[in-house]
N, C-alpha and C positions, 0 to 999 in steps of 0.2 A: 504494500500500500504506500503511495507517495506521501511524503511528509505533509504536504498541503492538505491531503484528504483527512488527516487527523486533527487539523485545526478546526475550532468551532466556526460555524458559519459567520458569526458576528465578527470574528477576528479577520476572516477572509474579506468581509465587506469593508472593514476598517482599512485593510491593506489596499484594497481596490480604490477607495476614496483618497488614500494617501497618494496613489499614483496620479490621480486627477488634481492633486493639490499644488499645481504649479501653473501660473498664468500662461506660459508659453505652450505647455501641453494642452491646456484648454483651447487656446487659439488654434493650435494645429488640428485638434479634433473638430473645431467649428469649421475650419476651411475644408477638411476632408468630408464633412457632412454635406457640403455642396457638391463636391466632385473629387475625382482623383487629382492629386497635385504632384508636380516634380519638386524636388528639394529646392531648386533655384527659385521657383515661384514662391515657395513658403518663406524663404529667407527675405525676399523683398517685402512680402506681406506682413510678416511678424516683426521684422526689424531687429533680429538678434544675430550674433555672429554665427557663421555656418557650423563651426565646431560645437557651439552650444546647442544649436538646432539638432545636430546629429546625436548629441547626448540625449536630448529630450525624445527624439524619435526612437532611440534604442530602448529607453524606458517604456515607451508605449508599445513597442514590438514585444518586449519581454512579458508585458502584461497581457498580451494577446489582443490589444485593441486596434492595432494597425498591421498591415502587411505591406511588403515592398516587392516591387518587381523591376527588373532592369529592362529598359527599352533604349537600345543604342547606348549613348553616353549618359542618359538620364536614369535616375532612380525614381520611380513613381510610387507614391504611397496612397493607400486607400483604407477605409475602415473595414474591420473584419465583420462587422454586423451593422445593419441599419438601426439596431436598438441603441447603439452609442449615440447616434444623432437624436433619437427620441429622448434619451436621458438628458442630453444638453438642452433640448426644448423644454422638458419638464422642469429642469433646474431654473431656466429663464423665467418660466411662469411662476414658480415658487418665489424667486427673488423679486419679481415685479410685485407680487402680492405683499411680500414682507415690506418692501420699500413704501408701497402705497399705505400700508398700515402704520408705518412709522411717520409718514407725512401727516396722516390724520391725527396721530397722537400729538405731534408737534403743533398742529393747528389748534388742538384743544388747549394746550398749555399756553399758546400765544393769545388766546381770546381773553379779554378782560372779564373778571367775574361779574355776573349779573347781580344788580342791586335791587 
């Protein structure tokens, strides 16, 4: 039995979310949610050094979230599952709701008390 199979599911989930815990990795996944991208395209879009992008892509590959294939001189990356794009969309919806709730709370505090 692989070592990972003995881990509790909550630990595996925590490790999964740690993998997502870097802004560059989230941005890579967002780009790949749209379509397959070459590394050179992502460097321009994300604005980080190629070596740093390669490190982040390696993390995502080890986690099984992206795959790579060579086409000529380019390496093209794609999501391993459309569910990754769904996860990003759901997280956007959750964050939008949270931010809206915080804005409402701030508005309530900013209102002068009724006399």
